[in-house]
C-alpha positions as CSV (number, residue, x, y, z in Angstrom):
1,M,19.5,1.9,-6.4
2,I,17.0,-0.4,-4.8
3,R,17.1,-0.4,-0.9
4,I,14.9,-2.6,1.2
5,E,14.6,0.1,3.8
6,D,12.8,2.3,1.3
7,Y,9.9,-0.2,1.4
8,R,9.1,0.3,5.1
9,R,6.8,3.2,4.2
10,V,4.7,1.2,1.8
11,A,4.8,-2.5,3.0
12,P,2.6,-3.7,5.9
13,P,4.1,-3.1,9.3
14,G,6.7,-5.6,10.3
15,V,7.2,-7.1,6.8
16,V,10.6,-5.5,6.2
17,D,11.8,-6.9,9.6
18,I,10.6,-10.3,8.6
19,I,12.6,-9.9,5.3
20,L,15.7,-9.0,7.2
21,T,15.3,-12.0,9.5
22,L,14.9,-14.4,6.6
23,A,17.8,-12.8,4.8
24,E,20.1,-13.8,7.7
25,R,19.0,-17.4,7.3
26,V,19.7,-17.6,3.5
27,R,23.0,-15.7,3.4
28,G,25.7,-17.9,2.1
29,R,23.4,-19.7,-0.4
30,R,23.4,-18.8,-4.1
31,F,20.0,-18.0,-5.7
32,L,19.9,-18.0,-9.5
33,H,17.1,-16.9,-11.8
34,L,16.9,-17.9,-15.4
35,S,14.5,-16.3,-17.9
36,G,14.1,-15.5,-21.5
37,G,14.8,-11.8,-21.4
38,R,15.4,-8.7,-19.2
39,F,12.7,-6.5,-20.5
40,G,8.9,-6.4,-20.9
41,S,6.2,-7.5,-18.5
42,G,5.8,-10.8,-16.6
43,P,8.9,-12.4,-14.9
44,A,11.3,-9.7,-16.3
45,E,9.4,-6.9,-14.7
46,I,9.4,-8.6,-11.3
47,L,13.0,-9.7,-11.5
48,Q,14.2,-6.2,-12.3
49,T,13.3,-5.4,-8.7
50,L,13.6,-8.7,-6.9
51,V,17.2,-9.5,-7.8
52,P,18.6,-6.1,-6.7
53,M,16.5,-6.3,-3.5
54,M,18.1,-9.6,-2.7
55,S,21.5,-8.2,-3.4
56,D,20.8,-5.3,-1.1
57,L,20.1,-7.8,1.6
58,G,23.5,-9.4,1.1
59,I,22.1,-12.5,-0.6
60,D,24.1,-14.0,-3.5
61,A,21.5,-13.6,-6.2
62,A,22.0,-13.6,-9.9
63,W,19.8,-13.4,-13.0
64,E,20.8,-15.0,-16.3
65,I,19.0,-15.0,-19.6
66,T,19.0,-17.5,-22.5
67,G,19.5,-16.5,-26.1
68,G,19.7,-18.0,-29.6
69,D,19.0,-17.5,-33.2
70,P,15.7,-16.2,-34.6
71,G,14.4,-19.8,-35.0
72,F,15.0,-20.4,-31.3
73,Y,12.9,-17.4,-30.2
74,V,10.1,-18.3,-32.7
75,T,10.0,-21.9,-31.3
76,A,10.0,-20.6,-27.7
77,A,7.1,-18.3,-28.4
78,T,5.2,-20.9,-30.4
79,L,5.7,-23.5,-27.6
80,Q,4.5,-21.2,-24.9
81,A,1.4,-20.3,-26.9
82,A,0.7,-24.0,-27.4
83,L,1.1,-24.6,-23.7
84,R,-1.4,-21.9,-23.1
85,G,-3.9,-23.9,-25.2
86,S,-3.5,-22.3,-28.7
87,E,-3.3,-24.6,-31.7
88,R,0.3,-24.2,-33.1
89,V,2.5,-26.2,-35.4
90,L,5.5,-27.6,-33.7
91,T,7.8,-29.6,-35.9
92,D,10.4,-32.1,-34.7
93,E,13.1,-30.1,-36.3
94,A,12.1,-26.9,-34.5
95,L,11.9,-28.6,-31.1
96,D,15.3,-30.3,-31.6
97,H,16.8,-27.0,-32.5
98,F,15.2,-25.4,-29.4
99,I,16.9,-28.1,-27.2
100,E,20.2,-27.7,-29.0
101,M,20.2,-23.9,-28.5
102,N,19.7,-24.4,-24.8
103,R,22.5,-26.9,-24.8
104,V,24.7,-24.1,-26.2
105,N,23.3,-21.7,-23.5
106,A,24.2,-24.2,-20.8
107,K,27.8,-24.1,-21.8
108,K,27.8,-20.3,-21.5
109,L,26.0,-19.9,-18.2
110,A,27.1,-20.5,-14.6
111,L,24.3,-22.8,-13.5
112,D,25.7,-23.8,-10.2
113,A,23.5,-22.5,-7.3
114,D,21.7,-23.7,-4.2
115,L,18.4,-22.8,-5.8
116,V,17.8,-22.3,-9.5
117,L,14.4,-20.7,-10.4
118,V,13.7,-21.2,-14.1
119,H,10.9,-18.8,-15.4
120,D,8.5,-19.9,-18.1
121,V,9.3,-21.8,-21.3
122,Q,12.4,-20.4,-23.1
123,P,15.1,-21.7,-20.6
124,A,13.1,-24.7,-19.3
125,T,15.1,-27.4,-21.0
126,L,18.3,-26.2,-19.3
127,V,17.4,-28.6,-16.5
128,E,19.1,-31.3,-18.5
129,H,22.4,-29.6,-17.8
130,R,21.9,-28.9,-14.0
131,A,24.9,-29.1,-11.7
132,A,25.3,-32.0,-9.3
133,R,24.3,-29.8,-6.3
134,G,21.4,-27.5,-5.8
135,R,17.6,-27.6,-6.4
136,W,15.9,-26.6,-9.6
137,V,12.4,-25.1,-9.6
138,W,10.3,-24.3,-12.7
139,A,8.2,-21.1,-12.3
140,C,5.1,-21.0,-14.5
141,H,3.6,-17.5,-14.9
142,F,0.8,-18.4,-17.3
143,D,-2.2,-20.7,-17.5
144,A,-0.9,-24.1,-18.5
145,S,-4.0,-26.1,-17.4
146,R,-5.2,-26.9,-21.0
147,P,-2.2,-27.2,-23.2
148,Q,-2.0,-28.4,-26.7
149,R,-1.4,-32.2,-26.5
150,R,1.7,-32.3,-28.6
151,A,3.3,-29.4,-26.8
152,W,2.6,-31.0,-23.4
153,T,3.9,-34.4,-24.5
154,F,7.2,-32.7,-25.5
155,F,7.4,-30.4,-22.4
156,R,6.3,-32.5,-19.5
157,P,9.4,-34.8,-19.3
158,F,11.6,-31.7,-18.8
159,I,9.4,-30.4,-16.0
160,N,9.4,-33.7,-14.3
161,Q,13.2,-33.4,-14.0
162,Y,12.8,-30.4,-11.7
163,D,12.6,-30.7,-7.9
164,A,9.4,-28.6,-7.8
165,A,7.2,-26.3,-9.8
166,V,5.7,-22.9,-8.8
167,F,2.5,-21.6,-10.4
168,A,0.9,-18.2,-10.2
169,L,-2.4,-19.8,-9.5
170,P,-3.5,-23.3,-8.5
171,S,-5.8,-23.4,-11.5
172,F,-2.8,-22.8,-13.9
173,S,-1.2,-26.1,-13.0
174,R,-1.2,-29.6,-14.5
175,R,-0.6,-33.0,-13.0
176,L,3.1,-33.4,-12.5
177,G,5.5,-35.8,-10.9
178,V,7.1,-33.1,-8.7
179,P,5.8,-31.0,-5.8
180,K,3.8,-27.9,-6.7
181,Y,3.7,-24.6,-4.9
182,V,1.7,-21.4,-5.5
183,I,3.3,-18.0,-5.4
184,Y,1.3,-15.0,-6.6
185,P,3.1,-12.4,-8.7
186,S,3.5,-8.9,-7.4
187,I,3.9,-5.2,-8.2
188,D,6.7,-2.9,-7.2
189,P,5.1,0.1,-5.5
190,L,8.2,2.2,-6.0
191,S,8.6,1.6,-9.7
192,E,7.9,4.2,-12.4
193,K,4.6,2.4,-13.1
194,N,3.4,2.5,-9.5
195,R,5.2,5.3,-7.6
196,E,3.2,8.3,-6.3
197,L,2.6,11.1,-8.8
198,A,1.7,14.6,-8.0
199,P,-1.6,15.8,-9.6
200,R,0.3,18.2,-11.8
201,E,2.5,15.3,-13.1
202,V,-0.7,13.4,-14.0
203,A,-2.2,16.4,-15.6
204,T,1.0,17.1,-17.7
205,I,1.1,13.5,-18.9
206,L,-2.5,13.5,-19.9
207,R,-2.1,16.8,-21.8
208,V,0.8,15.2,-23.7
209,L,-1.5,12.3,-24.5
210,S,-4.3,14.8,-25.5
211,I,-6.8,13.3,-23.0
212,P,-9.1,15.9,-21.4
213,Q,-10.0,15.5,-17.8
214,D,-13.3,17.4,-17.9
215,K,-15.5,14.3,-17.2
216,P,-15.1,10.9,-15.5
217,L,-12.6,8.7,-17.2
218,L,-13.2,4.9,-17.7
219,V,-9.8,3.5,-18.4
220,Q,-8.7,0.1,-19.8
221,I,-5.0,-0.5,-20.3
222,G,-3.9,-3.6,-22.2
223,A,-3.0,-5.1,-25.5
224,F,-5.4,-4.5,-28.3
225,T,-6.2,-8.2,-28.6
226,A,-9.3,-10.3,-28.5
227,A,-8.2,-11.7,-25.2
228,E,-8.4,-8.2,-23.6
229,D,-11.7,-7.5,-25.3
230,P,-11.4,-3.8,-25.9
231,L,-14.4,-4.0,-28.4
232,G,-16.5,-5.4,-25.5
233,V,-15.4,-2.5,-23.4
234,V,-16.6,-0.1,-26.1
235,N,-20.0,-1.8,-26.1
236,A,-20.2,-1.5,-22.3
237,Y,-19.3,2.2,-22.5
238,R,-22.1,2.8,-25.0
239,L,-24.6,1.3,-22.6
240,V,-23.3,3.5,-19.8
241,K,-23.1,6.6,-22.0
242,K,-26.9,6.6,-22.2
243,H,-27.0,7.5,-18.5
244,H,-23.7,9.2,-17.7
245,D,-21.5,11.7,-19.5
246,V,-18.2,9.8,-19.3
247,R,-15.1,9.4,-21.5
248,L,-13.6,6.0,-22.4
249,V,-9.8,5.7,-22.7
250,L,-8.3,2.6,-24.3
251,A,-4.5,2.5,-24.1
252,G,-2.1,-0.2,-25.0
253,T,0.0,-1.9,-27.6
254,S,-0.8,-3.9,-30.8
255,G,2.6,-5.6,-31.1
256,G,2.2,-5.4,-34.9
257,E,0.2,-8.6,-35.0
258,P,-2.4,-8.7,-37.8
259,D,-5.3,-9.5,-35.5
260,S,-4.4,-6.7,-33.1
261,L,-4.0,-4.2,-35.9
262,E,-7.4,-5.1,-37.1
263,I,-8.9,-4.5,-33.6
264,L,-6.9,-1.3,-33.3
265,G,-8.3,-0.1,-36.7
266,E,-11.9,-0.8,-35.5
267,L,-11.3,1.1,-32.3
268,R,-9.9,4.1,-34.2
269,E,-13.0,4.2,-36.4
270,T,-15.1,4.2,-33.2
271,A,-13.0,7.1,-31.8
272,Q,-13.4,9.1,-35.0
273,A,-17.2,8.8,-34.7
274,D,-17.3,9.5,-30.9
275,P,-15.0,12.1,-29.4
276,D,-15.5,10.6,-26.0
277,V,-13.7,7.4,-27.0
278,V,-10.0,7.9,-26.8
279,V,-7.6,5.3,-28.2
280,R,-3.9,5.6,-27.5
281,E,-1.2,3.2,-28.7
282,L,1.6,3.3,-26.1
283,P,5.3,2.5,-26.6
284,P,6.8,-0.5,-24.8
285,D,8.4,1.8,-22.1
286,A,5.2,3.5,-21.2
287,A,5.4,2.9,-17.4
288,L,4.9,6.5,-16.4
289,Q,2.0,7.0,-18.9
290,I,0.3,3.9,-17.5
291,N,0.8,5.2,-14.0
292,A,-0.8,8.6,-14.9
293,L,-3.7,7.0,-16.7
294,Q,-4.6,4.8,-13.8
295,R,-4.4,7.7,-11.4
296,A,-6.6,9.9,-13.6
297,A,-9.2,7.2,-14.0
298,T,-12.5,7.2,-12.1
299,I,-12.9,3.5,-12.7
300,V,-10.4,1.1,-14.2
301,L,-11.5,-1.8,-16.4
302,Q,-9.7,-5.1,-17.2
303,K,-12.5,-6.8,-19.0
304,S,-10.4,-9.7,-20.3
305,V,-12.0,-12.9,-21.7
306,R,-8.6,-14.7,-21.5
307,E,-5.9,-13.7,-19.0
308,S,-2.8,-14.9,-17.1
309,F,-2.6,-13.3,-13.7
310,G,-3.4,-9.8,-14.9
311,L,-1.5,-7.6,-12.5
312,G,-3.0,-4.5,-14.1
313,A,-5.8,-4.9,-11.6
314,A,-3.4,-4.8,-8.6
315,E,-1.6,-1.8,-10.2
316,A,-4.9,0.1,-10.4
317,M,-6.1,-0.8,-6.9
318,W,-2.7,0.3,-5.5
319,K,-3.6,3.7,-6.9
320,G,-6.9,3.7,-5.1
321,K,-9.2,2.8,-8.0
322,P,-12.1,0.3,-8.1
323,V,-11.6,-2.3,-10.8
324,I,-14.1,-4.1,-13.0
325,G,-12.4,-7.2,-14.4
326,G,-13.3,-10.3,-16.3
327,F,-14.0,-13.5,-14.5
328,V,-10.8,-15.1,-15.9
329,G,-7.2,-15.8,-14.9
330,G,-5.9,-14.1,-11.7
331,L,-8.5,-11.3,-11.8
332,P,-11.0,-12.9,-9.4
333,Q,-8.0,-13.6,-7.0
334,Q,-7.1,-9.9,-7.0
335,I,-10.5,-8.2,-7.0
336,V,-12.5,-8.8,-3.8
337,Y,-16.0,-8.8,-5.1
338,D,-18.1,-5.9,-3.8
339,V,-15.2,-4.7,-1.7
340,T,-12.5,-3.6,-4.2
341,G,-14.4,-3.9,-7.4
342,Y,-16.3,-6.5,-9.4
343,V,-15.7,-9.4,-11.7
344,V,-18.1,-9.7,-14.7
345,S,-18.7,-12.2,-17.5
346,S,-20.5,-10.0,-20.0
347,V,-20.8,-6.6,-21.6
348,E,-24.1,-6.0,-19.8
349,G,-22.5,-7.0,-16.5
350,A,-19.7,-4.6,-17.0
351,A,-22.1,-1.8,-17.9
352,F,-24.3,-2.5,-14.9
353,R,-21.4,-2.3,-12.5
354,L,-20.1,0.8,-14.1
355,R,-23.5,2.5,-13.7
356,H,-23.7,1.3,-10.1
357,L,-20.4,2.9,-9.2
358,L,-21.0,6.1,-11.1
359,N,-24.3,6.5,-9.2
360,A,-22.4,6.2,-5.9
361,P,-19.2,8.4,-5.7
362,E,-18.8,7.5,-2.1
363,L,-18.6,3.8,-3.0
364,I,-15.9,4.6,-5.6
365,A,-13.8,6.2,-2.9
366,R,-14.5,3.4,-0.4
367,M,-13.6,0.6,-2.8
368,G,-10.5,2.5,-3.9
369,A,-9.2,2.7,-0.4
370,A,-10.0,-0.9,0.3
371,G,-8.3,-1.9,-2.9
372,R,-5.1,-0.2,-1.9
373,E,-4.9,-1.9,1.4
374,H,-5.7,-5.3,-0.2
375,V,-2.8,-4.9,-2.5
376,R,-0.6,-3.7,0.3
377,R,-1.3,-6.9,2.2
378,S,-1.2,-9.4,-0.7
379,F,0.4,-8.2,-3.9
380,L,3.4,-6.0,-3.1
381,I,6.9,-7.2,-4.1
382,T,7.9,-7.4,-0.4
383,R,5.5,-10.3,0.0
384,H,6.9,-11.9,-3.1
385,L,10.4,-11.6,-1.7
386,V,9.3,-13.3,1.5
387,D,7.8,-16.2,-0.5
388,Y,11.0,-16.7,-2.5
389,M,13.2,-16.7,0.5
390,A,10.8,-19.1,2.3
391,L,11.0,-21.4,-0.8
392,L,14.8,-21.2,-0.7
393,I,14.9,-22.1,3.0
394,H,12.3,-24.9,2.5
395,L,14.1,-26.6,-0.4
396,T,17.7,-26.1,0.7
397,P,17.6,-26.7,4.5
């Protein structure tokens, strides 16, 4: 059970008291979240904590999801990829079916609320079926700044029916006919992925994963995709290996996609040739393994070349680790340059910063401590809850 009082020991001083004060102001109003699913990363991972937190505060908060046939899910995924800028084929028939499925969803869901927050693409067209009262806000958790033209032509009229839009970063937004707000995503410090682990727990999990801890670990956790650039991380490791005896751990998921499986195959070939390259494919519910890997790391990498907000950086910094990330998405917003880590734009830049840190163990410790405090102030779910309640107060006075 999630209790707001449990967060006093991790949130900045006074934040829980602010939350309790705001909760008094919003009691009696209904807050509804709509999303495409209850599991996975992104909005679902955040809502799994936020909605119970609001309920613990006595706020009338609910979370509903949309569903449909296989074609509906395929179109939703295709549309979101196109809004991210990928070239995708979107037929009139598929888009009409997508709208029709959400018309069916609207008949099944209780959409009456003071504030309805609609997350990402799958439920977005439900705005056509909004109740007479209440405000509707579209929350965009991905970079929609350079969408495919056809996708945006279809999607924009729906977004302009909302009362406002919320983006994870200012740079993720497009010109719209409604007010826009920025609310950074967050991590739950008490979740399985981020809670404190005893050293023996970390050691046990790494033994199960067959990862020795006899030398410094450079760790990247993420999908085995071109966007996450694990092959670039291998090249950076090779440059570092000439000067430092380190081990590289690449852990993540392939999702079964052909491109990802090809990258995973290349990584496994590399691991066969070099025993200090460890590749581990993780299951979808690998929160505890991710926690242990980040805690065991000497330095965490997130050398993405395309990224949404990329909360893996905040997760690692919460565990007291310096992070070297790509200069994309939300990584520069999270990583305070030369204070909590570095953002880089090349393999050589990543290798240079890795060597710089490995040559200065005291800097690793100092950056790790600074990163944890930075996340405490800016990226914990308690701050996210304050932002959502402030939005509710602002839009439903």
